[in-house]
C-alpha positions in Angstrom: -33.8 14.8 15.8 -31.4 15.6 18.7 -27.6 16.5 17.8 -26.5 13.2 19.5 -29.0 11.1 17.0 -27.6 13.1 13.6 -24.4 12.1 15.0 -24.8 8.9 14.9 -26.9 8.8 11.9 -24.3 10.4 10.1 -21.2 8.5 11.3 -23.5 5.2 10.4 -23.6 6.3 6.9 -20.3 7.5 6.5 -19.1 3.6 7.9 -22.0 2.3 5.2 -20.5 4.0 2.2 -16.6 4.0 3.3 -15.7 1.1 1.2 -17.3 2.2 -2.1 -15.3 6.0 -1.6 -11.9 4.0 -0.6 -9.3 3.8 -3.1 -6.3 1.5 -2.4 -3.1 0.9 -4.5 -1.1 -1.6 -4.6 1.9 -0.8 -5.4 5.0 -2.9 -6.6 8.0 -2.2 -5.4 10.2 -3.7 -7.7 11.3 -2.4 -11.5 14.1 -5.0 -12.2 14.5 -7.7 -15.1 12.8 -10.9 -13.9 10.7 -9.7 -11.2 7.9 -11.6 -9.2 6.2 -8.7 -7.5 3.6 -8.5 -10.2 2.8 -12.3 -9.1 2.5 -11.4 -5.6 0.6 -7.9 -6.3 -1.9 -9.7 -8.5 -2.6 -12.1 -5.8 -3.3 -9.9 -3.0 -5.6 -8.0 -5.4 -7.4 -11.3 -6.0 -8.0 -12.1 -2.7 -9.1 -8.1 -2.3 -11.2 -7.9 -5.1 -13.6 -10.9 -3.6 -14.1 -8.7 -0.7 -16.2 -5.8 -2.3 -15.1 -3.0 0.5 -12.9 -0.8 -1.7 -11.4 -0.3 -4.8 -8.0 -1.7 -5.4 -5.6 -1.3 -8.2 -2.3 -2.5 -9.6 0.2 0.9 -9.2 3.4 -0.3 -11.1 6.4 2.0 -10.5 8.2 1.2 -13.4 5.0 2.7 -15.7 6.1 5.9 -14.3 9.8 5.8 -15.6 10.9 8.0 -12.3 14.0 10.1 -12.6 16.5 9.3 -9.8 16.0 12.1 -7.3 17.6 15.1 -7.9 18.6 14.8 -11.3 16.0 16.8 -12.9 12.1 16.7 -13.4 10.2 14.5 -15.4 6.7 13.8 -16.5 6.3 11.0 -14.6 6.7 12.5 -11.7 3.7 14.6 -12.6 1.9 11.7 -13.0 3.2 9.6 -10.0 1.9 12.7 -8.0 -1.2 12.6 -9.0 -1.8 8.8 -8.9 -0.6 8.9 -5.5 -3.3 11.9 -4.6 -6.4 9.9 -6.0 -5.3 7.2 -3.4 -6.7 6.5 -0.1 -4.5 3.8 1.2 -1.1 1.7 0.0 -0.3 -2.1 -0.1 3.4 -2.1 0.0 4.7 -5.2 -2.2 8.4 -5.3 -0.9 11.7 -7.4 -1.6 14.4 -7.6 0.2 18.1 -6.6 -1.4 20.7 -6.8 0.7 18.8 -6.6 4.0 16.5 -3.9 2.7 14.0 -2.7 0.5 15.0 -1.8 -3.4 16.4 1.8 -4.6 12.8 2.0 -7.2 10.9 2.2 -4.0 13.0 4.3 -1.6 13.2 6.8 -4.7 9.6 6.5 -5.4 8.9 7.3 -1.9 11.3 10.1 -2.2 10.0 11.9 -5.2 6.7 12.5 -3.4 5.6 14.2 0.1 2.2 15.8 0.4 0.2 13.0 -1.5 1.6 10.4 1.2 0.6 12.2 4.1 -2.0 11.3 6.6 -2.9 7.5 4.8 -2.7 4.3 5.7 -0.5 1.5 4.4 0.2 -2.6 4.9 3.2 -4.1 3.9 3.6 -7.4 1.9 7.1 -8.5 2.0 9.3 -11.2 0.6 12.9 -12.6 0.7 14.8 -15.4 2.2 13.5 -14.3 5.7 10.0 -13.1 4.4 11.3 -9.8 3.5 11.0 -8.3 7.3 14.0 -6.7 7.0 13.4 -4.2 4.0 9.7 -4.1 5.9 11.2 -2.6 9.0 13.3 0.1 7.4 9.9 0.6 5.2 8.2 1.5 8.1 10.9 4.2 9.0 10.3 5.7 6.3 6.6 5.5 6.0 6.6 7.3 9.5 8.7 10.1 8.1 6.2 10.7 5.4 3.3 10.9 7.7 1.7 7.7 6.5 0.7 5.1 9.3 1.5 1.5 8.6 -0.7 -1.2 10.0 0.5 -4.2 12.0 -0.8 -7.0 9.9 1.8 -8.0 7.6 2.0 -10.9 5.4 6.0 -12.5 5.4 6.4 -14.8 2.0 9.6 -17.1 1.8 11.4 -17.3 -1.1 12.0 -21.2 0.3 8.0 -22.2 0.6 6.0 -19.9 -1.6 8.2 -19.6 -4.9 9.1 -22.1 -7.0 12.6 -22.0 -8.1 12.6 -18.1 -7.1 10.7 -17.4 -9.9 6.9 -18.8 -9.8 4.6 -17.7 -6.8 2.7 -20.4 -5.5 1.9 -19.0 -1.6 0.7 -21.3 1.1 -3.2 -20.9 1.9 -1.9 -20.4 6.1 -1.3 -16.4 4.1 -5.2 -15.8 3.1 -6.0 -14.8 6.9 -3.0 -12.7 7.8 -3.7 -11.0 4.4 -7.4 -10.4 4.8 -6.2 -9.0 8.5 -4.4 -6.7 6.3 -7.2 -5.4 4.3 -9.0 -5.2 7.0 -6.3 -2.6 9.3 -5.9 -0.8 6.1 -9.2 -0.1 5.2 -10.1 0.9 8.9 -7.3 3.3 8.8 -7.5 4.8 5.4 -11.2 5.5 6.4 -10.5 7.4 9.3 -7.4 9.3 7.9 -9.6 10.2 4.9 -12.2 11.9 7.8 -9.2 13.7 9.2 -7.7 15.0 5.7 -11.3 16.3 5.0 -11.7 18.1 8.3 -8.2 20.0 7.7 -9.5 21.0 4.1 -12.5 22.5 5.9 -10.9 24.4 8.5 
């Protein structure tokens, strides 16, 4: 068997097994009382689980009881970093507060470094303008953390995708966009996983 044939065979096997090996975290970006991010996260996970192309899980920042950056150590920081380290990619559920992302999400981003590096992420945002401004701020932060953010971006409106701003009722038109987001996150997560493996073996 030629070297070229071996390389092609190995690449094909990796592609076929990629979905079984990828762990994607759906990160809930809000911790406030009355938040709706769990509804949005479960909706995304329900769509993702039908695909059978990766292992998806909800990752709730609130569960880790993270302190503010620089205000002491806590067991939650270690657990948070360990969780991020176990994931190959991320889908951020982002809500817009005062034209930006929530303080709890920014703090959670800042409380880790290497576990973010060389991984992929997608953004699902919501707000009065679909959370677009929060998503743009998040993209800048992800770039600094060496997270590759994908282009597809479902934007959910408080006026048309929620009832009274509290009950999530997404329009069907978002389905294709969510699947496009998942396609891109999985493709980039698989590629960057290979990058991380190569760094370990060098």
